C-alpha positions in Angstrom: -19.8 -26.2 -43.8 -18.1 -23.0 -42.7 -21.4 -21.8 -41.3 -21.7 -24.9 -39.2 -18.2 -24.5 -38.0 -18.8 -21.0 -36.9 -21.9 -22.1 -35.1 -19.9 -24.8 -33.3 -17.3 -22.2 -32.3 -20.0 -19.9 -31.0 -21.6 -22.4 -28.7 -18.8 -22.6 -26.1 -18.4 -18.8 -26.2 -22.1 -18.4 -25.6 -22.1 -21.0 -22.8 -19.2 -19.1 -21.1 -21.1 -15.8 -21.4 -24.2 -17.5 -20.0 -22.2 -18.9 -17.2 -20.7 -15.5 -16.3 -24.1 -13.8 -16.5 -26.3 -13.7 -13.3 -28.8 -16.5 -13.4 -32.5 -15.7 -13.6 -33.7 -19.2 -12.8 -34.7 -20.6 -9.3 -31.8 -20.6 -6.8 -30.3 -23.9 -5.7 -27.5 -23.9 -3.1 -25.2 -26.3 -4.9 -22.1 -24.1 -4.8 -19.1 -24.5 -2.5 -19.4 -20.9 -1.2 -23.1 -21.3 -0.4 -22.5 -24.6 1.4 -19.7 -23.0 3.4 -22.0 -20.2 4.5 -24.7 -22.6 5.5 -22.1 -24.5 7.6 -21.2 -21.2 9.2 -24.8 -20.4 9.9 -25.2 -23.9 11.5 -22.6 -22.9 14.1 -24.6 -19.9 15.2 -26.6 -20.8 18.3 -28.2 -17.4 19.0 -29.4 -14.7 16.6 -31.5 -12.4 18.9 -32.2 -9.8 16.2 -32.8 -12.3 13.4 -30.0 -10.9 11.2 -29.3 -14.2 9.4 -32.9 -15.3 9.0 -32.6 -14.5 5.3 -29.8 -17.1 4.9 -31.9 -19.8 3.2 -32.3 -21.4 -0.2 -35.3 -19.3 -1.1 -33.0 -16.3 -1.4 -29.8 -16.2 -3.5 -26.9 -16.3 -1.1 -25.2 -13.2 -2.7 -28.2 -11.3 -1.3 -27.8 -12.6 2.2 -27.1 -10.2 5.0 -23.4 -9.4 5.3 -22.4 -11.2 2.1 -20.7 -9.5 -0.9 -20.0 -11.5 -4.0 -17.5 -10.9 -6.8 -18.5 -8.4 -9.3 -17.7 -10.6 -12.3 -17.3 -14.1 -10.9 -20.8 -15.4 -10.2 -21.5 -17.0 -6.8 -18.1 -16.3 -5.4 -18.0 -14.6 -2.0 -15.3 -12.0 -1.4 -16.6 -10.2 1.7 -18.2 -11.7 4.8 -19.1 -8.8 7.1 -21.3 -9.4 10.2 -20.6 -6.6 12.7 -22.1 -6.1 16.1 -25.1 -8.4 15.6 -24.8 -10.1 19.0 -24.5 -13.5 17.3 -23.4 -16.4 19.4 -21.8 -19.7 18.5 -18.6 -21.1 17.2 -16.4 -20.4 14.2 -17.0 -22.9 11.4 -13.8 -24.4 9.9 -15.6 -24.5 6.5 -15.0 -20.7 6.1 -11.7 -21.8 4.5 -13.8 -22.9 1.5 -14.5 -19.3 0.7 -11.3 -19.3 -1.3 -11.7 -15.9 -2.8 -12.6 -14.2 0.5 -10.6 -11.0 0.9 -12.4 -9.5 3.9 -13.7 -11.4 7.0 -15.2 -9.0 9.6 -17.0 -10.5 12.6 -16.2 -8.0 15.4 -18.7 -7.2 18.1 -20.3 -10.6 18.5 -20.1 -13.4 21.0 -18.4 -16.2 19.0 -16.6 -18.6 21.3 -14.1 -21.4 21.0 -10.8 -21.4 19.1 -10.0 -19.7 15.8 -10.1 -22.4 13.1 -6.6 -23.3 11.9 -8.2 -23.8 8.4 -8.4 -20.0 8.0 -4.7 -20.2 7.0 -5.9 -21.5 3.6 -7.5 -18.1 2.7 -4.6 -16.9 0.6 -6.6 -14.0 -0.8 -7.6 -12.7 2.7 -6.4 -9.1 3.2 -8.6 -8.0 6.1 -9.4 -10.2 9.2 -11.2 -8.6 12.2 -12.6 -10.7 15.0 -12.4 -8.0 17.7 -14.7 -8.1 20.7 -15.7 -11.7 20.8 -15.1 -14.5 23.3 -12.6 -16.5 21.3 -10.1 -18.5 23.3 -7.1 -20.8 22.7 -3.8 -19.9 21.2 -2.9 -17.6 18.4 -3.2 -19.9 15.3 0.3 -20.2 13.8 -1.5 -21.3 10.6 -2.5 -17.7 9.8 0.9 -17.2 8.3 -0.7 -18.9 5.2 -2.7 -15.7 4.7 0.2 -14.1 2.9 -2.0 -11.3 1.6 -3.2 -10.3 5.0 -2.6 -6.6 5.7 -5.1 -6.0 8.6 -5.3 -8.4 11.6 -7.4 -7.4 14.7 -8.0 -10.1 17.4 -8.2 -7.8 20.3 -10.7 -8.0 23.2 -10.9 -11.8 23.3 -9.6 -14.5 25.6 -6.6 -15.7 23.5 -3.8 -17.1 25.5 -0.3 -18.5 25.1 2.7 -16.9 23.4 3.1 -15.3 20.0 4.2 -17.9 17.4 7.3 -17.2 15.3 5.2 -17.7 12.2 3.6 -14.3 12.8 6.9 -12.7 11.7 6.5 -14.3 8.2 3.4 -12.2 7.4 5.4 -9.5 5.6 2.4 -7.5 4.3 0.9 -6.8 7.7 0.4 -3.1 8.3 -2.1 -3.3 11.2 -1.6 -5.8 14.1 -3.9 -5.6 17.1 -3.8 -8.2 19.9 -4.7 -6.0 22.8 -6.9 -7.1 25.8 -6.3 -10.8 25.8 -4.4 -13.2 28.0 -1.3 -13.5 26.0 2.0 -14.2 27.8 5.7 -14.4 27.1 7.9 -11.6 25.7 7.3 -9.3 22.9 9.3 -11.1 20.2 12.1 -9.4 18.3 11.0 -11.0 15.0 8.2 -8.4 14.9 10.9 -6.2 13.4 10.4 -8.3 10.2 7.0 -6.7 9.7 8.5 -3.7 8.1 5.1 -2.5 6.7 3.6 -2.2 10.1 2.0 1.2 10.8 0.0 0.1 13.9 1.2 -2.3 16.6 -1.2 -2.9 19.5 -0.4 -5.4 22.3 -1.8 -3.6 25.3 -3.6 -5.2 28.3 -2.0 -8.6 28.2 0.6 -10.4 30.4 3.7 -9.7 28.3 7.0 -9.6 30.3 10.6 -8.8 29.5 11.9 -5.8 27.8 10.8 -3.7 24.8 12.9 -5.1 21.9 15.4 -2.6 20.6 14.8 -4.2 17.2 11.5 -2.4 16.9 13.5 0.7 16.0 13.7 -0.5 12.4 9.9 -0.1 11.9 10.2 3.2 10.1 6.6 3.2 9.0 5.2 2.6 12.6 2.8 5.3 13.6 1.1 3.8 16.6 2.7 1.7 19.4 0.4 0.5 22.2 2.1 -1.6 24.8 0.3 -0.4 27.9 -0.9 -2.4 30.9 1.6 -5.2 30.7 4.5 -6.3 32.8 7.3 -4.9 30.7 10.5 -3.9 32.4 13.9 -2.4 31.7 14.5 0.9 30.0 12.7 2.6 27.2 14.9 1.8 24.2 16.4 4.9 22.5 16.0 3.1 19.2 12.3 3.9 19.3 13.4 7.4 18.3 14.3 6.0 14.9 10.6 5.3 14.3 10.2 8.8 13.0 6.7 8.2 11.7 5.4 7.6 15.2 2.3 9.6 16.1 1.2 7.9 19.3 3.1 5.9 22.0 1.5 4.3 25.0 3.5 2.6 27.6 1.1 3.2 30.5 1.3 1.0 33.6 4.3 -1.2 33.1 7.5 -1.7 35.2 9.7 0.4 33.0 12.6 2.2 34.7 15.5 4.4 33.9 15.5 7.8 32.2 13.5 9.0 29.2 15.8 9.0 26.1 16.5 12.5 25.1 16.7 11.4 21.4 13.0 11.0 21.4 12.6 14.7 21.7 15.0 15.3 18.8 13.7 12.8 16.2 10.0 12.2 16.8 8.9 15.3 15.1 5.5 13.7 14.2 4.6 12.6 17.7 1.2 13.9 18.8 0.5 11.8 21.9 2.9 10.3 24.4 1.7 8.3 27.4 4.3 7.1 30.0 1.9 7.1 32.9 2.5 4.8 35.9 5.9 3.3 35.5 9.2 3.6 37.5 10.8 6.1 35.2 13.3 8.5 36.9 15.6 11.3 36.0 14.6 14.7 34.5 12.1 15.6 31.9 14.3 16.0 28.7 14.6 19.6 27.6 14.6 18.2 24.1 10.8 17.6 24.5 10.4 21.2 23.6 11.1 20.1 20.0 8.0 17.9 19.8 6.2 20.7 17.9 3.2 18.5 16.9 2.5 17.1 20.3 -0.9 17.7 21.7 -0.8 15.3 24.7 2.1 14.7 27.1 1.5 12.3 30.0 4.5 11.6 32.3 2.5 11.2 35.5 2.9 8.7 38.3 6.6 8.1 38.0 9.8 9.2 39.8 10.8 12.1 37.7 12.7 14.8 39.5 14.1 18.3 39.0 12.3 21.3 37.7 9.8 21.3 34.9 11.6 22.7 31.9 10.4 26.2 31.0 11.1 25.2 27.4 7.8 23.2 27.4 6.2 26.6 26.8 7.4 26.2 23.2 4.9 23.4 22.6 2.4 25.6 20.7 0.0 22.7 20.0 0.0 21.3 23.5 -3.6 20.7 24.8 -3.1 18.2 27.7 -0.1 18.2 30.1 -0.1 15.6 32.9 3.0 15.7 35.2 1.3 14.7 38.5 2.5 12.3 41.1 6.2 12.7 40.6 9.1 14.2 42.6 9.2 17.4 40.5 10.1 20.7 42.2 9.9 24.3 41.3 11.5 27.6 42.1 9.8 30.1 44.4 7.9 31.8 41.6 6.7 28.7 39.8 8.0 30.2 36.7 7.2 27.2 34.5 3.6 28.1 34.9 4.4 31.5 33.4 6.1 29.8 30.5 3.0 27.6 29.9 1.0 30.8 29.2 2.5 30.5 25.7 0.6 27.2 25.1 -2.5 29.0 23.8 -4.4 25.7 23.1 -3.9 24.2 26.6 -7.0 22.6 27.9 -6.0 20.3 30.7 -3.2 20.8 33.2 -2.6 18.3 36.0 0.4 19.0 38.3 -0.9 17.5 41.5 0.9 15.4 44.1 4.4 16.8 43.3 6.8 18.8 45.4 6.0 22.2 43.9 6.5 25.1 46.4 6.5 28.8 46.1 3.5 31.1 45.4 1.1 31.1 42.5 2.2 33.8 40.1 -0.2 36.5 39.0 0.5 35.3 35.5 -1.6 32.2 36.1 -4.5 34.3 34.9 -2.8 34.5 31.5 -3.1 30.8 30.8 -5.1 29.6 27.9 -8.7 30.7 27.8 -9.5 27.2 26.7 -8.1 25.8 30.0 -11.1 23.9 31.6 -9.2 21.6 33.9 -6.5 22.7 36.3 -5.2 20.6 39.1 -2.4 21.6 41.6 -3.6 19.6 44.6 -1.3 18.0 47.2 1.7 20.2 46.7 3.5 22.8 49.0 2.2 25.9 47.3 1.9 28.8 49.7 0.8 32.4 49.8 -2.4 33.9 48.5 -4.5 32.9 45.6 -4.0 35.7 43.0 -7.1 37.7 42.0 -6.1 37.1 38.4 -7.4 33.6 38.6 -10.8 35.0 37.8 -9.5 35.6 34.3 -9.6 31.9 33.5 -13.1 32.1 32.2 -13.1 28.7 30.7 -12.4 26.8 33.9 -14.8 24.0 34.7 -12.7 22.1 37.3 -10.2 23.8 39.6 -8.3 21.8 42.3 -6.0 23.6 44.7 -6.8 21.2 47.5 -4.2 20.2 50.2 -1.6 23.0 49.9 -0.4 25.8 52.2 -2.5 28.6 50.7 -3.4 31.3 53.1 -5.1 34.7 52.9 -8.7 35.1 51.9 -10.7 33.6 49.1 -10.7 36.0 46.1 -14.0 37.5 45.3 -13.0 37.1 41.6 -14.0 33.5 41.8 -17.5 34.9 41.1 -16.4 35.6 37.5 -15.8 31.9 36.7 -19.3 31.3 35.4 -18.5 27.9 33.9 -16.9 26.5 37.0 -18.5 23.3 38.1 -16.1 21.9 40.7 -13.9 24.0 43.1 -11.6 22.3 45.5 -9.9 24.6 48.0 -10.0 22.3 51.0 -7.1 21.5 53.4 -5.4 24.8 53.1 -5.0 27.7 55.6 -7.5 30.1 54.1 -8.9 32.7 56.4 -11.6 35.3 56.5 -15.2 34.7 55.5 -16.7 33.0 52.5 -17.3 35.8 49.9 -20.8 36.4 48.8 -19.6 36.2 45.2 -19.3 32.4 45.6 -23.1 32.4 45.0 -22.7 33.8 41.5 -21.4 30.6 39.9 -24.7 29.2 38.6 -23.1 26.0 37.2 -21.2 25.1 40.4 -21.9 21.5 41.4 -19.2 20.9 44.0 -17.7 23.4 46.5 -15.0 22.2 48.9 -13.8 24.7 51.4 -13.3 22.2 54.3 -10.2 22.1 56.6 -9.4 25.7 56.5 -9.6 28.6 59.1 -12.7 30.3 57.7 -14.8 32.3 60.0 -18.1 34.2 59.9 -21.4 32.8 58.8 -22.4 30.7 55.9 -23.4 33.2 53.2 -27.1 33.0 52.2 -25.9 33.6 48.6 -24.9 29.9 48.4 -28.6 29.3 48.1 -28.4 30.7 44.6 -26.3 27.7 43.5 -29.1 25.8 41.9 -26.8 23.1 40.5 -24.9 22.5 43.8 -24.8 18.8 44.7 -21.8 18.6 47.0 -21.0 21.2 49.8 -18.0 20.6 52.1 -17.5 23.3 54.7 -16.3 21.1 57.6 -13.5 21.8 60.0 -13.5 25.5 59.9 -14.6 28.1 62.5 -17.9 29.1 60.9 -20.6 30.4 63.2 -24.2 31.5 63.2 -27.2 29.5 62.1 -27.6 27.2 59.1 -29.1 29.5 56.5 -32.6 28.5 55.5 -31.9 29.8 52.0 -29.5 26.9 51.6 -32.6 24.7 51.1 -33.0 26.2 47.7 -30.1 23.9 46.6 -32.7 21.3 45.9 -30.2 19.0 44.0 -28.0 18.6 47.1 -26.6 15.1 47.4 -24.0 15.5 50.1 -23.8 18.2 52.8 -20.9 18.4 55.3 -20.9 21.3 57.8 -19.3 19.3 60.7 -16.7 20.6 63.1 -17.7 24.2 63.2 -19.3 26.5 65.7 -22.8 26.6 64.1 -25.6 27.1 66.5 -29.4 27.3 66.7 -31.9 24.7 65.6 -31.8 22.5 62.6 -34.2 24.1 60.1 -37.2 22.0 59.2 -36.3 22.9 55.6 -33.7 20.1 55.8 -36.5 17.9 54.4 -36.3 19.8 51.1 -33.1 18.0 50.3 -35.1 15.0 49.0 -32.3 14.3 46.5 -29.7 14.0 49.3 -28.5 10.5 48.3 -25.1 10.3 50.0 -24.8 11.9 53.5 -25.6 14.8 55.7 -23.0 15.6 58.4 -23.7 18.3 61.0 -21.7 16.7 63.8 -19.5 18.6 66.3 -21.3 21.9 66.3 -23.5 23.7 68.9 -26.9 23.0 67.3 -29.8 22.6 69.7 -33.5 22.1 69.8 -35.4 19.1 68.6 -34.6 17.1 65.5 -37.3 18.1 63.0 -39.7 15.5 61.8 -39.0 16.6 58.3 -35.8 14.7 58.4 -37.9 11.7 57.3 -38.1 13.3 53.9 -34.5 12.3 53.2 -35.7 9.0 51.7 -32.5 8.5 49.7 -29.8 9.5 52.2 -27.3 6.8 53.2 -25.7 8.4 56.2 -26.9 11.0 58.8 -24.5 12.3 61.5 -25.9 14.8 64.0 -23.6 13.7 66.9 -21.8 16.0 69.4 -24.4 18.7 69.5 -27.1 19.8 71.9 -30.1 18.3 70.4 -32.9 17.5 72.9 -36.4 16.0 72.7 -37.1 12.6 71.2 -35.9 10.9 68.1 -38.7 11.6 65.5 -40.4 8.4 64.4 -40.3 9.8 60.8 -36.6 8.8 60.6 -37.9 5.4 59.8 -38.9 6.8 56.4 -35.2 7.1 55.5 -35.4 3.7 53.9 -32.0 3.9 52.2 -30.2 4.8 55.4 -27.1 2.8 56.3 -25.5 4.9 59.0 -27.2 6.9 61.7 -25.2 8.7 64.5 -27.1 10.8 67.1 -24.6 10.2 69.9 -23.5 12.8 72.5 -26.6 14.9 72.6 -29.4 15.3 75.1 -32.0 13.2 73.4 -34.6 11.6 75.6 -37.4 9.1 75.2 -37.3 5.6 73.8 -35.7 4.1 70.7 -38.4 4.4 68.1 -39.7 1.2 66.7 -39.9 2.9 63.2 -36.1 2.3 62.9 -36.8 -1.3 62.1 -38.3 -0.2 58.8 -34.8 0.8 57.6 -33.9 -2.4 55.8 -30.2 -1.5 55.1 -29.2 0.1 58.4 -25.7 -1.2 59.2 -24.5 1.2 61.9 -26.5 2.9 64.7 -24.9 5.1 67.3 -27.1 6.6 70.0 -24.5 6.6 72.8 -24.3 9.3 75.5 -27.8 10.4 75.5 -30.7 10.1 78.0 -32.7 7.4 76.3 -34.9 5.2 78.5 -36.9 2.1 78.1 -35.7 -1.3 76.9 -33.6 -2.3 73.9 -36.0 -3.2 71.0 -36.1 -6.9 70.2 -35.8 -6.2 66.5 -32.4 -4.8 67.1 -31.2 -8.1 68.4 -32.7 -9.9 65.5 -31.4 -7.6 62.8 -29.3 -9.6 60.3 -28.0 -6.5 58.4 -26.8 -4.5 61.4 -23.0 -4.6 61.8 -22.5 -2.2 64.6 -24.6 -0.4 67.2 -23.7 1.7 70.2 -26.3 2.4 72.8 -23.9 2.8 75.7 -24.2 5.4 78.5 -27.9 5.9 78.4 -30.6 5.0 80.9 -31.8 1.8 79.2 -33.3 -0.9 81.5 -34.6 -4.4 81.3 -33.3 -7.6 79.8 -31.6 -7.5 76.4 -32.6 -10.5 74.4 -29.8 -12.8 73.4 -32.0 -14.6 70.8 -30.8 -12.5 67.9 -28.4 -13.9 65.3 -25.7 -11.3 65.6 -24.0 -12.7 62.6 -22.6 -9.4 61.3 -22.0 -7.5 64.6 -18.4 -6.4 65.0 -18.2 -3.7 67.6 -21.6 -3.2 69.3 -21.9 -2.1 72.9 -24.5 -1.4 75.6 -22.2 -0.6 78.5 -23.0 2.2 80.8 -26.7 1.3 81.2 -26.9 0.3 84.8 -30.3 -1.2 84.5 -29.6 -3.4 81.5 -28.6 -7.1 81.5 -28.5 -10.1 79.3 -27.3 -10.6 75.8 -24.2 -12.4 74.6 -20.7 -11.8 75.9 -20.2 -9.5 72.9 -22.6 -7.1 74.5 -20.3 -6.8 77.6 -23.4 -7.1 79.9 -23.7 -9.3 83.0 -26.2 -12.1 82.7 -29.5 -11.2 84.3 -29.2 -14.2 86.8 -25.9 -12.7 88.1 -27.4 -9.3 88.2 -30.5 -10.6 90.2 -28.1 -12.5 92.5 -26.2 -9.3 93.0 -29.4 -7.4 93.7 -30.4 -10.0 96.3 -26.9 -9.8 97.9 -27.2 -6.0 97.9 -30.6 -6.4 99.6 -29.2 -8.5 102.4 -26.2 -6.3 102.7 -28.6 -3.4 103.1 -30.5 -5.2 105.9 -27.2 -6.1 107.6 -26.0 -2.6 107.4 -29.3 -1.3 108.8 -29.2 -3.7 111.7 -25.6 -3.0 112.4 -26.3 0.7 112.4 -29.2 0.3 114.7 -27.2 -1.8 117.1 -24.5 0.7 117.0 -26.9 3.5 117.8 -28.4 1.4 120.7 -24.9 0.8 122.0 -24.2 4.5 121.9 -27.4 5.2 123.8 -26.5 2.4 126.3 -23.0 3.7 126.8 -24.4 7.2 127.2 -26.9 6.1 129.8 -24.3 4.1 131.7 -21.9 7.0 131.7 -24.6 9.2 133.0 -25.5 6.8 135.7 -21.9 6.4 136.6 -21.5 10.1 137.1 -24.9 10.3 138.9 -23.9 7.4 141.3 -20.6 9.1 141.9 -22.5 12.3 142.8 -25.0 10.4 144.9 -22.2 8.5 146.6 -20.4 11.7 147.4 -23.6 13.1 148.8 -24.3 10.0 150.9 -20.7 10.1 152.0 -21.2 13.7 153.1 -24.3 12.7 155.0 -22.7 9.8 156.5 -19.8 11.9 157.6 -22.3 14.3 159.1 -23.8 11.5 161.2 -20.5 10.0 162.2 -20.1 10.3 165.9 -23.8 10.5 166.5 -25.2 7.7 168.7 -28.6 6.1 168.2 -30.5 4.1 170.6 -31.8 0.7 169.7 -35.4 2.1 169.9 -34.5 4.9 167.5 -33.1 2.4 165.0 -36.2 0.1 165.3 -38.4 3.1 164.6 -36.2 4.2 161.7 -36.3 0.7 160.1 -39.9 0.0 160.8 -38.9 -2.7 163.2 -36.2 -4.0 160.9 -38.8 -4.8 158.3 -38.1 -6.6 155.1 -39.2 -3.5 153.2 -36.1 -1.7 154.3 -33.8 -4.7 154.0 -30.9 -3.8 151.7 -29.1 -7.1 151.7 -27.9 -10.1 153.7 -24.4 -11.4 154.3 -22.6 -14.1 156.3 -22.2 -11.7 159.2 -25.6 -10.1 159.3 -28.2 -8.0 157.5 -28.2 -4.4 156.3 -31.3 -2.1 156.7 -32.2 1.3 155.5 -33.0 3.6 158.5 -34.9 6.8 157.9 -34.0 9.7 160.2 -34.7 13.4 160.6 -38.3 13.0 159.7 -37.5 10.7 156.8 -35.4 13.4 155.1 -32.3 11.2 155.0 -31.4 7.7 155.8 -28.5 5.7 157.1 -27.5 2.0 156.7 -27.7 -0.1 159.8 -26.1 -3.5 159.9 -27.4 -6.0 162.3 -24.9 -8.7 163.2 -25.7 -12.2 163.8 -25.7 -13.4 167.5 -22.4 -15.1 167.3 -20.5 -12.1 165.9 -22.6 -9.2 167.2 -20.8 -6.4 169.0 -22.7 -3.2 169.9 -21.3 0.2 169.4 -22.8 3.4 170.8 -25.5 4.9 168.5 -25.0 2.6 165.4 -24.2 -0.9 164.7 -21.0 -1.7 162.9 -19.6 -4.9 161.8 
């Protein structure tokens, strides 16, 4: 009897033990957790890598990918972790049936739709991470039901709306990340209820209003990210009470006012401080020198004024200091730079676009040997560059661009073997480019443009095997382009414009086959023909050879520059026709060939080019009719003026229609004929007038002679017989004229040497005088 009773007692115990032991029989998905997982799988529409293919009834669900079951409670899921599997679909509300779930991690996928409100039923959930998905809708207020939740990351989604008040009830939260969403409204003061918070991230949203002063009670807070919002007002001094803070980011808001000096006194654990791009004014607090743990201090792009405190030199752990784009000033010796030589771990120093003046101290060479980035561009620094700069052996990037530096370029630059980028442009540097510049074997960018450098381009630059960008424009450099420069085979951009360079363009220009940006040799005195090797620049986007003395023809090989977008050969002495090969350049947007001696007609393809936005062929010798059949959809400023023999095109071309031009030619033709006839008539008139004048004077002379002869014969009497003989019997051959009173005859006398006029009166009026008849 007792034995049977013991057996009866043992059966339930055995059954319980059997229930708790892992089953060895065939798996059947008849458990709530299994069904919930299959419902979740059913919402997945894309699984490109097949990560959840093993989620089937042939395989126990505790062995499925991403599933972790309870160590003792059989078939109970505690972790669902599917990270960066590129799964697509919607979130299943049946996840709430995983009642023992403590960790739900789905970050790095493409889940869409709203976050199921049913998740608020997961009372055991401690970790919820749905970062980097495409979830939308409002922040679910129901999540306050997850009273065990410590970690919540919903950043990088498309959540919208305001933060619900229920979030302030989740007292165990230590990590809250809602960055990179579309959340709006203010940052609620009830976040101060989350006293366990160590990390608060609400960056890259649309939050407005002020930073709540109540956040100052979060004594455990280590990270505060509120950057890229629309927050305004001042930085609350109460944040200095968050003494555990290690990192603060308020980048790119609308914050104004001064930086609370209390922050420098209390935030002894602060390591990184980002205040970039706000409207903060006032001075840099001297108390910042107490931030002994700080490694990064970024106060750039604000309205800070005054001098940089030399006390910043006490920041022994400082690695990165950004103060650029402020109204900061300096004394004449830039002594704060000397103070920064005590920051032995300094790696990056950006002081550009301020109002610093004075001369660079020689002590600049004592800055940290770890300094690899130094930027002082766009200031008012004057004087010479100290030779000690060559001691900064760790420099990789040095920017002194756009200052008032003068003197010569120190030869000690040759010691900076690690230097990759050197910006010295837009200063007043003089003298020649030192040969030592060619010793920096890692140099990829050299900018010496906009200075007053003279002499020739040193051949040693050809040793810069890594050089990709060379800017020497707007100097007074002379001589030829060194052929050795072609050894810089990685060159991507070459600008030698606005100098006094002369001689031909070396054929070795074609070696720059990697020249993918531009080559600008404009405004020099280069001459000769453009070498055909220019066609090897198959990747170049812009070529500018304008304002030189190039002659010859445009090589047809330029059509091989298939990536070319801008070509300027204007103001040279180029002859010949526009090569048809240019139409091979599919992306050519701007073509300038003005002020040359080009002949022939405008190619038809130019009119039909749908990519071209601007071409200038003005002031050449082009002739013919320019076709107006092209689309001209993108043209904005093209011109063909100054080509006397060219007509046609649209009004945009500023050419006269060919019909008008032909009419004008016809008019000019008739005008020419008329002028020729008028000139001929005028000449004939002059001849006629000349003849008449001559005859007049001749008649006058003859009349005078005749009068003299007549006077000689006056008083001499002729007999009638003598007169008959002298007039051949008054023959008609000697008749000079008839009148109403008689006739006049020519009478030859003195052996026909001279003659007199004899008038014979009619019978009714005749009166005879002795020797000669008179009327």
